[in-house]
N, C-alpha and C positions, 0 to 999 in steps of 0.2 A: 779326224773322221767328226763330221760335223751331226750331232743328234737332233732328229727335228720331232717335233709333235702336230698333227695334224687335228683339227676341232671341227666337227663337221654334223647337222644333227641331220644330213639324209646321205643315207650309206651308199646309195649311187656314185656318189659325189666322192666318197671317201675311198671308194673303191678305183673309181676313175682316174684319181690324182695316184696312187698307191703303185697300179699296174702300169700308167704311161709315165712316170717319172724313172729314167735310168739312175737309181740313187749312186751304186757305186760308183760308175761316171765320173760323178760330180763330189765324190770324198763326203758323201752324206748316208745317214742311214736313219730312216724313220721308224722311230724306238716308241712310237703308241701313235693310234687315233682313236679320237673320244666322240662321244656325239653330243656333248653340251659343255658349255663351262665348270659345272660342277666335278664334273670327271676329270676335265683338263688338271683344274685346281688342287685334286687329290693324286694327279699322275706326279704333277710336277714336284712335289713335295715330298715322292718315294723316291725318284728318279731323276739324274740329271739332263738338262735338255738345253739347246743353245738358242734354238730357233721354235717359234709357235705358230702355228697359220692356221687362223680361226675366219670363222664365217661369224656373222654379225648377231643374225636374228636367231638363238637356238632356245629350248624350254632350261627352266631350273637357272641357269646363271648364264646371261646372254653375251656376244664377242665384247661389249663394251665393258662388262662387269668383269669380265675374266681379263681385260686389259688393263682395268685398274686395281685389281687383285694383282697381278703381276708386277705392274709399276712399282707398288709399292712395298712388295716382299721379295721380289726377284728382278730387281732392276737389270742384271747380269743378261736375261735372256732378252732376244731381239722378237718383234712381234710384227707379222703381216695381218691383215687383214684382209679377205675379200668378201664381197656382199653384191646383190642387186642392185641398179641405178634407184630404184626408189626408196633406198634405204641412206642414200648418201647423207642427205642431212642430219641423220641420227649419226652416222659413220664418222663426220668431221670432227665431232666431240674428242673423238678415240684420240686426236693428237694429243691433246692435255697430259695422255696416259703413256705417249712415249710409243705410240704406233709406228714404226719406222716405214712402213709402204702400204697404199691402199689399192687393191685392185678391183677392178668392175667386173662380174661375172657377165658373162661364161669367161673363165680364164682356160688358154691354151697350155698343153705341157711346154710348149716353148717359152711362152710368156713366165709361166711357175720358174721355169727352171733359170731363166735369166734373174728373175728375181732371187730366186734361193743363192744364187753365184752373189748378187751383191750383197746380200745380208751376210754372206760368208765372211766378205770383206769387213763389216761391220762387228763381227763375232770378232773377229782378229785384234780389231782394235782396242774392244773392249775388255779381252783377254792382255793385251798390250798394256791397257792401262791400269787394271787390275796389279800386273804383277809391278809396275811401277809403284804403284800406290802401296802394295802391300812392302816394297823396299823403303819406301820413304815413310811408311808406320814405324817399321824396325829401328830406321835412324833418330823416331821422335817416340821411343817409347819413354824415357823420363818424362815427357811431357804429359804423355796419355795416363801415367801412374800416377802423376801428382795430386795434389787434394784440390785443387780449384777444378780438376777434370771430375774427381768423386764427386763433389759440390755439387758441379751444376747438373749431373744424372740425380741426385737426390732433388734438387730444385725442380727439374724438369720432371721427374716424377710426380712429383707435389702437383704444379699447375696442368698435369694434363690427366691427373686422377688414375694413375696405372697402377699406383700402390695406394694401399690404404693411409687417409689422410693422419692419422694419428702415428704410423710407424714414420712417416713420411718426416712427422714434425721431431720426434724422439731422434730420427736418424742427423738431422741437420742441428738438435741441442747439442748432438755430441762433438757436432763439430764447431760448437759456438756462434750459433746461429738462431736466435729469437723470433719467430713472427709475433707482433703484439699489435698490428696498428690497426685500427678501426677502419679504414679501409685499403683495398688493392686494386692495383694495373696493371696489367701487363703491357707490355711494349715489345714490339717484334723488329729486329735490324735486320735486311739483308741488302746482301753486297751485289749493288745492280749488274756486274758483269757476270756473276753466277746465278743471275737469276734465271735464264732461259730468254730475257732479252736479246741477247746474242748468241751468234754462232761460235762456239767454243774450240778449240783446237786441244788436242790432248795434253799441251803444255799448261796451258790453262787451267783445264781441268784438275791436273794434280796439284795446283799451287792454292788451289779455292781452301781446302783446308785449312794450311799454312795461313792465308790471309783474312782467314776467318777467325782464327787465334790472337793476329795480331789487335783487330776490330774488338776480341774479348778483352785483351789487356786493356785497351783504350778507356773502352767502356766501363772495363771495372773501377780504372785508376778514380775516371770523373766520378760514378757510383758512388762510391765509398767516402769521396772527399766531401760531396754533397749530404751524404748521409740520410739517401734518397731512397736505398732499397738495397737490392743483391741483382749482380750481372750475371749470367749463366749462359753456356753455351747449348743447342739445341741441334745435335747430330751433329753431321762436319761442316756445315755452311752457313748457319744462322744463330746468331747471338738474341738474346732476349733480355729483358728487364724486368724482374718485380719489383715494382714499387710501393711502398707503404707510406700512409700517414695517419695523423692523431686529428685527420679531417682541418686542416688549415688552408684557409681559404684562399691563399696564396700560393698554395702547393701545385696547381694545376699549372700556372704559369712556371713555375721553377721546371718542373717537368719537359716542357716544351723547349725552356733554356738547355736544358742537360741535354737533349736530344739535339739540340743544334750545334752545342759546342762539339759533342762527339761527331756529328756528322762533318763539322769545320774541321778537324782537329785529323780524322781519317782520309781525308784529301789532302792535306798538309803531307800526311805521313808517308800516305800509297797511292795517293795519284789518283784516286779512284771515287765514286760517288757510291752514297749507301741510301736507301730509301727505308724510312721508319712509320708506323704504324703504332697506335697506342689506345689500346683498348679502351672501354668503358670502368668507370670505378663499380669494384661488388663489396659487399660489406663481407662477406663470407668467404674461407679459404676454399667450401665446397663449390664456389663459383669463378675460381679462378680460370678453368678451360673455358669458361663461355668470353670472360675478356680477352684471352690468348686468342681463341678461334677468330673474334670479331677482329682483331688486329690483324693476324694473318689474311682473312678475308679482303681487309681493305687494302693489302698492298696489290692485289687484281687490278688495283685502279689504276698502279704502274701501266697497264698494256695501253689506256688512251692518253694517259696524261704524260707519259715519259720517266723517267728516272729523276732521284734524290728528292723523292717525297718526304714530307713529313705530315701526316693525318691524324688529326686526333679526333678520335670518333665521339667524344664529348661534345663536340661542335656538330652541327647538323649536314650529314651528307646524302638526302635522299636522290634514291636512284628515280630518274623521269622517264614516265614516258612520251617520247616525243609523235608529233605527227607530221611525217615528211610532205603530206599529198602535195600541198601550196607548191612547196620548194621543188618537187620534181616534176610539177607541172610546167614551173617557171625555168626550169633546165631543159625542158623536152622543147618547149618554145623557142628558147633562145640558139639550141642546136639545130632547130627546123629554119630558122631565121638566118643562121650563120653569123649571129652576133656574140663575136669572140668574149669581147670582156664582160658582156651578161653572162653567159656558159663559167666562166672564169669567178665570179664573183658569188654565182649562186651555188658550186660546186664547193668554195671556203665556206661560203652560209651553212650548208649542209655539215660539211665536218667538224664545223663549229659546236654548232645544236648537239651532235652524236656526242661530242666529247665533253660538252655541257650535262650532258643525260646521266652520266657516270654507270652506263650498262655495262654487263661484263661482255668478254669477247665475244660470244657466242651472239650477242643480241648486237651488238656493234656490226659485226659480221654480217647480218642478217640486214640492217641498216642500209649497208654496203652493194649486199645483193639487189635491194630495189631500185638503190642508184643505175647498177646495170641494166638493169627490167627498163628503167624510165630511158635511157641511152636507147636501148633496141628496139621500143614501142617507137620512140620519135624516127627511128630510121625505115621503120615498118611501115609508118604514115606517109613518109618522102615516097618512098619507091617501094614495090614488092620484087625488085631483082637485088637486094642488098646482102644476098649471102653473104659476100667477100669480106665482109665485114665480121662476120659470127666467128665466137668462137666457140668451143667445145666448152658449154656452160659450167659441167660439173669441173672440167680441168681448171677454169678460170677461177669459180669459186674455191677449190683447194689452195690454188697459190696463196688466196688471200689468206687464206686460214690458216695458213703456214708461217704466214707471217709474224715475226717479234713483237713488233709494237703495231699501232693503230695509224701511224705515219706512213710506215712501211707498205700497209694493206692499202692505203688511202694512194700511193703512189700507183699503185698498182692500176686501181681504179681510174685513176685518172690518165693513164697511159692510154687505157681502153676508150676512155671517151673520147681522148684526142684522135684516136682511130677513126671512131667513128665518126667524127667531126670532118674529118679530111676526106673520108670516103663517101659523106652525104654532098661536101664541097664540089666532088669530083661529077655525081651524079647531076647535082645542080648546076648544070654546064654555063649556064646564064642567069644572070639577077631576076630576068623576067621569068626562065624558067622557073626557078623557085617562088617568085612570087605567083603565079599559075598553081603552082602545086599547093602552097599556103590558100589560096582562096577556095582550092576545091577541098581541101581540107576543113575549111572555115565553112564552107555549105553544109558538109556533112554533117558539122556538130551542131548547128544551129537553123536547118533548114523548117524545124518546127515550128519557128518564129514566124508570124504572120506578117510581123513589121521587117522583118531582113530585106534590105536594100543593097543598091550598088554601093549609098554612101558609106554602111556600115564597114563593108568589106575595105572599102579605098581608106577610110580612117586606123583601121585595122592593120592594113599595109604600109599605113603613111604614105600614099601616092594620089595623086590625081585621077579624078575619076575618068578623062579622055586617054591619060594614059594607060590606066588599066585595061579601059574598052580594048584597044589598040593590042594589047600582048594579051589578053587572055584568047581573046578571038584566033590571034596569031597561034598559040601555044594548045589551044582544045580543039579549033575548029567550030566554035558555039559561042553564042554572048552568054553572058551575067543569065540572064532572064532566061533563057534555054535551059540551062543547065539545072539552074534551081528549079522551074518547074518538072523537069526531067526527074531529078530527084525527089520533088516530092510523088511523082506519080510512081516512080519505081518503090518506093516505100508504102505509100496507098496499097498498090497489087500485094505487097507482101502483107499487109494486114487484112485486105478482103480473102484471101487465100488459109490464111492462117487463126482470124478470130471470128467471132459473130457479131464483131462491134457493127453498131448501125451507121449509114452512111456519114450523117453528120457527126458522129464521133471520132470517125477516121479522118472526115475534114480537118477537125479542129488538131488532131496527133500531127498531120504533116501540115499546117502551116497556112490552112486556110481560112480565113474569121467568116467566109461566106459558105454555107454546104451546097447552094445552088451553083454559085460560081463555079464550085470544085467540080459538080457533075457535068458543067459543060466543059472543062478544062480536060476532064477524064477520058468524056466523050471523042475529044476532039483529038486526043492524043492516042487512044487504043481504037476507036472505032465502036464502041460501045459503053453502055451505063454500067457506073459501079456496080446496077444491082445485077445487071447479067454478066458480068463478069465473075461475081461471086458467087452465082448461080454454077457457072461453066467451070469453076476451079476452085473452087473451096475444097478443101481435104477434109 
């Protein structure tokens, strides 16, 4: 029997889910329903739960905060999030909290039943892993009971300030460890394979704790040899080093050399990569957690930069705001003009810009969303009938955010851009049609320029005026001048209908340097003067 907890602030939603799911037939029991995350957090502390179904927006504690709480305190609970489409930007962040499934409201009983069946399989897998891990733990009791583990727990408590500092120092002193440096730094080592960068099978997850023990032993041996500090294990899968010094100026270089040696040795012994980050110097033990947290946060750069990193936070790592507008405009133009090499170059340049910004995962995904939107806009500007290449935006964004690395997310975006490119190429069945479409787009963007001429467009398209005039007339049935005048008159009508601008002001806005000539042209095309048109049509 699988125990399920339902969390939603709308009682009608809770009642509908309770009544419309045949719980017994799917071997499940609805053990409780709560109206907010705070109630749910209290419930799981008192009752065993396998699966939590939660809404996002709720009072007191929302679905994101609940997911964070469960991820940190009850990792065996499987989380399913459902919410409205408008909350997707918010909900996607829940991925970092181990959310297994995201459902868009409204959710039917059939959809929810299918998801629960899928989550049952995940619960089974977690139970199996836990059982194997317990077995593995029993076989390694000697390791867990030895003095190194006790020492690690004591140092971890000191660094994270989970116990009184003086008590931690007294405890360490009894183990023969004295901290008397004038400065301290905390380095965090994380085996890339177990960091979330890769999809792990059951066997890999089971071996992660033992692999971390190997990392600890190698780190401990090298740090002791160098008399540079103390290595300790943090949890089951991570190793840290508390460096201390008497403020030797050469010590910064030694720390990096020590870390590089550990990286090299781990690669040689285990054949795997380790990413390392070193927090800034702190003078007091009370500030150790700040150095540790800085190093831990720096490991997030691994999403953009890949694995096997060595980051020293005493060096400058500024997160930069980047403006992609110019690059996105160039990407749009290359898509519309069918210039493959320029498109590839611009995509690569955009990816490098994002990498160099050192943005976190959420912001990096936001930048990639801008790239997708630019491609969609290029398609829309070329043809109104481009629906075949559009995907469900939420689904595409979800695919991007689910990727373990930036390079994988970029690959999804690149494939989508290529699909847009291919679809646009099919729509532009000939170079003449494409050039005519580009000319129409150019006129729409530049009609307000009184000096806009045939030569300007031909220079933009890089073709002769005679060839352009021929293909443009063939594709549109009008000359360049006729299209330009018609465009200006349509824009003038809009301004006359919706504004109180004077005729000479409207003339300037639609590209006429001479207001008198504007009046003549307007009457010739519409049969009335601008003033007469405004009187009859102004809203």
